[in-house]
N, C-alpha and C positions, 0 to 999 in steps of 0.2 A: 649555045654556050657564050657567044660574044655578047648577046643581049643580057644574059645572066651576069656576065662580068661587068657590063656597064651598070646594071642595077646595083651590084655590090660596090662598085667604085663610087657611084653617086651617094649610096648610103654611108660609105666610109667618109666621103667628103663632108656630108651633112653632119656626121658625128664629130669630125675634126672641127668644123666651123662652130657647132654648138658648144663644144668644149672650150674653144678659144673665146667665144662670146661670154661664156660663164666666167672664165678666168678674168677677162677684161672688165666685166661688170661686178666682180666680187667686191664687196664693201671693204675699203681700206680706210681706216680712221685717220684723221689728221691729228698728229701729236706735235706739230711744229707751230709755235706761236707766230712765226713770220708768215704763215699761210692762213691765219685767221682773217677772213674778209672784213673790209670796213662795214660797219653797221650802225644804225641809229635805233636806240631803244624807244618804244612808245613812252610818251611823256605822262608820268604819273600825276603830275600837277596841272594837267589841263583836262577839262571836261570834254566829252565827245563833240560838243559844239565849239570847242576851241577856247572857251573862257577859262580864266585862271581859277585854280582851286585854293580856297582858304581852308583853315581848320574846320570851320563850320560846314563848308561845302563838301569836305571830305566825308563827314559823317552823314550828311543829308542826301548827297548825290553821287559823288565820285566813287565811293566804296561800292555802292550798289551797281554802278555802271561796270566796274571792273569785275565784280562777282558774276554778273550776267555774261560777260565776255568769256570768262573761264568755263562757265556752265555750258554755253552754246558751242564753244570752239575747241575745248580741251578735254575736260573731265566728264561733262554731261550733267544734266539735272538729275538729282536723286530725290526719292520720296523722303518725307519726314519720319517722325517716330510712328511706328505702327500702332494702331488703335488697340490691338490685343496683346501688346508686348508684356511678357511676364517672365518669371524666373523661379528656379527651384534649387535650393542648396543641396548638393549631392553628398558632400562630406565636409567635416571640419576636424582639425587637430589643434589642440591648444598647446602642444609641446613638440611641434615639428622641429626638425633640424637640431636635435639634441637640446630642445627647450628654448632655442633662440627665437622661434617664430610661431605665429598662428598661421596655419595653412587652411584655406578654404577652396572648395571647388563648387562652382555655381554654374548651372546650365541656363542659358537665356533662350527664350522661345519667341517666335514672331507669330505664332498662331495660338488660339485660346485652348485647343485640345492637346497641345504639346506633341502632336504627331508630325509636325512639319520641321522646318529648319531648326536645328539645335546648335547653339554656339557655346562651347565649353570654356569657362573662364577659370583660370588659376590665380589665386591671390596669396601672397605672403605678406604678413605684417609683423613688425618687430614686437615680440611678446611683451617686453617690459617697458616700452615707450608709452608715454601718456597718449591716450586716445582723445580725439581722432588724429590720425597721422597723414602726412602728405604721401602721395602715391605717384610712382612712375607707371604709365600704361604703355604697352607696346604689343604689336602683333609679332608672332614667331613663325618660322618657316616650315618646321617639320613636326609640330605637335608640342603640347605643353611639357611632355616628359623629357624633351630635349634640353630644357633650360636648367635642370638640376638632376642629380643622381638620386634624389629623394625617392625611395620605393613607394611612398604614399601617393605619388602623382599618377593619375589614370593615363594609360597609353592611348593616344588617339586612335579611333577606329575609322576616321575619315580618310578619303583619298589623299595620298601625299605623292609628291614627285619622286620618282626613282633617283637614288643617289648611291652610286657604287661605293664611294668612300665611306658613307654612313651605313652601308649594308642594307639599303632599302631597295627591295625588288617587288614587282607586282603591285606597285603603288600602295603598299601596306607597311606601316611603321612597326618594326619588331621591338621586342623588349630591349634588345641591345642598343637602341637609340637613346636610352635613358641617360641624360646628362651630357650628350655629345656636343651640345652647343652651350654648355655652362659658362664658358669664357666670355660669351657675348652678353651675359646677363648679370654676372657678379652679384648674385643674390645676397651672400653674406655681407659684402661690402655695403650694399644698400641698407640692410638691416642695421648694421653697426652705426650708420649715419642717421638712423631714425626714419628711414623711408620704407614704404611698402612697395611691392611690385604687383601689378596686375597684368596678365598676359593671356592671349587668346591665339589659337592657331588660325592663321588667315584663311586657310582652306575651308574652315567651318562656315565662313561667310560666303566665299565664292572660290571654288577650286581653280587653281592657276593653270588652266589650259583652255584653248579655244574650241569650244563645242557649240558656238553660236548662241551662247547664253541659255542653254537648256537646263543647266544645273544651278546650284547655289541659290542666292537670294532673288535673282532677277525674275524668275517666273511667278513669284508671289505678287509681283506688282504689274504683271501684264494685264491689259484691259481686253475686253471681248475680241477674240480673234488675233490678238497680238502674239507674235512668236519670237521676237527679239526686240531689244531696245531701239527706239527711234534714233535717227542720226544725232540728235542733241540730248539723248538720255545717257545715263551712267554706264560706264564700262566697269572693269574689275577694280581699278584704282578707286573709282567713285564708290563702289560697293564696300571695299575694305575701309575707306574713310567713314562710310555710313555705319559700319559695324563698330568702329571705335566710339562713335557717339552713342551707340546702344549700350556699350559697356558703361559709359558715364551715366546713362539713365539708371543703371543698377547701382553704381558706386554712390550716387547721390542719396540712395536709400540705406546705405550701409553705415551705421553709426560709428564704426571703427575708422572710417575714412574721412579725411578733411576735404569736403567737396569743393572748397575754395582753392585747394592746392593740388590739383591734378595736372601732372605734366605728361604730355604725349611724346613718345620717342619712336622713331622708325629708322631702320637701316635699309639702304638700297631701294628697291621698289616699294618697300614699306615705309621708307622715308618720304617718298612721294605721297603716299597715302596719309602720313602723319601731317605733312604740310597742308594738304587739302582739307583734312579734318579740322586742323587748327584754324584755317581760314574761315571755314563755314560755322564752326561751333565755338562760341566765345566762352563756353564753360571750361575749355582747356586753358588753364592759367599760364601755361608755359609750353612752348613747342620746340622740339629738337629734331633736326634733320641730320642724319649721319650718312655720308657718302651717297646721297640720293640722286645726284647726277641729272641726266636728261629727263625732263618731265618732273623733276624735283626742284632742287635749288639751282641747277646750272642754267645759264642763259642759252636758249635755242640758237640765237643769231650768231653765236661764235662758231658753230659747226665744228667743234673740237671734241674728239672722242666719239661717243655715241651720238648720233644725229636723230633728228625728228623722223626722217624716212626709215632709218635703220630700226628704231624702236617700234615703229608702226608695222614694219615687215616682220620682225622677230616676235612681237607680242601684239597681234592685231586686236586682242580683246581688252587691252588695258585702258584705252581712252575711248571717248565717244567717236561715233562714225564720222562726224564732221572734221575731226582732227586730221584725218588722212588726206583731206583736201590740201593740206599745207606741206605735203612731202616735197622736199626740194624747193619750198616756197616760204622759208622761215621769215623772210622780211615782210611777207603779206599777212602773217599772223597778227591779229590786233592786240595781242598781249605778249609779254615775256615774263620770265620767272621772278624778276625783281618785283613785279606787280603781285605775284602770289604771296611773297613774303610780306609785302606791305599790307595785305589784307589782314594780317595777324595783329597789326598795330592797334593799340600801344602795348599789347602784352609782350612779354619777353620771348624772343626767338633765338635759337642757337643753331648755327650751321657748322658742321664738322667735316673736314676733308682729310684725305690721306695722300702723302707725297707721290706714291707709286700708282695711285688709282687714276691714271690719266683718262681711262674710259669715262669716268664720272666728271672730268674736267674741273679739278680743284679751283683753278683761277676763275672759271665761269661761275662756280658756286659762290666764291668770295665776292665777285663783282655784282652778282644779283643781290647779295646781302647789303653791299655798299650802296647800290642804287635804290634799294628799298629804304635806306636811311633818310632819304629826303622827306618821306611821309612821317617817319618817327620824329625827325627834327621839327617838322611843321607842327606836330601835335604836342610838342614839349617833352618828348622822350629823347634818348640819346642813342643814335645809331653808330655806325663805324666811322671813325674820324678821318680816314684817308683811303684813297683808292690804291694804295700800296699794300700788298699782302704782308702780313706779319711773318717773322721768321718761324721756322719749325718749332713747335712746342712752346710758342709764346702766345697764349690765348688772350683775346680781347673780350672783356665782360662788361659791356654797357647794356642797354636794353636789347640791342642786337649783339649777340656774341659770336665769336668765330675762332676756330683754331685749325691749323693743319699740322699733322703729326707725321713722323716717318712711318713707312710701312705701306701695307696693301689695303685692299678693299675688305674691311672687317670692322667689328666693334671690339675694342680692347679695354683693358683696365684703365689705361690713360684716358680714353674717351669718357668712360663712366665717372672717373674722378672729376673731370672737368664739368660734366653734366650736373653732378651733385654740387660742385662749387657754385655753379651758375644758379641752381635752385636754392642753395643756401642764401645767396645774395638777394634773390628776388622774393623768396619766401621769408626773408628776414630771420634766418635761423643760424645759430652758431654750429661750428663743427663738433 
């Protein structure tokens, strides 16, 4: 009995110690500006060999250097356009939304026999606007049917994340999810301003859970014997960005769409994908990041809110394998996110933050945009004029735009109105 009691006591002690360790190691985000450590950002205007970057050298050398660094250390290298890429129009309505819109549903395929991965695209176009029209493109979180209550939208049959609030169980979207995220898309407001909307469920490209890349697009690009991406190959964010470019492959062929005026917008993790897509693919004429935070617009080196280690721990499938080497080593990372925004130059880019969304580090998002301005200024465009954040709801609209609004992590009508204002400005359109 004594021995037994000793075993129980030791087990109890181990339990207490393990619980205490878990509590002491539990991630606690820093939301105190006074605790942001000193840091030095990588210099955008110096080549890897230390020589100065001129406007000519940006295009011929530095941009390529920065792109390779992001591919190798953050998002991973992605394949280009598939050789067998094709599509099929599934439905069209010329009088959708009470006659306000043309609605199209198009399925994109990456295999010639249409038996493989299928990405289902939803498009709304203003019915009475002169064609072709400019279009906002963005990925959605729970299926195309969530962006509007329109009964003509096909409910996704793909795997979706469970969400008690939205009534999603067993990873299947029910009919009741129709229109539950309509406030994040503002379809009628876009149509009134003469813009179209193209959206795709991000899980059609790569389901958002870690199964070591056995599902989604990745296996289609494995080479003989390969079972997961190499350490410098694409994770899920790279895949979602790749999918956005595949949508452009289709939109370029749609005569109703102005292929010179395609704006990519993403919120949260999909804002990360939008920035990376915009950096890689110059066919995106305008790029918008909404509350994209760590791995998106926010600077890693500030260690404010979500951190590099935290995001790699929570979402090990999002970035390339090499990125994990920088857990708790942000200062050793050869890039930071001002460099990602700079890769979009000189195309317009807009960064939007929310006052209460401290997890996404609004100040870090602003400072990344401000520091990217050095490249825009070098190339004759106009970045952010000061390192002082603007007041709430006071947007800046140069070639780099920025606003911070009251409220939480979300996409609101205020955000969309500013995005459309920014597009009006750079697409030279009247309201």
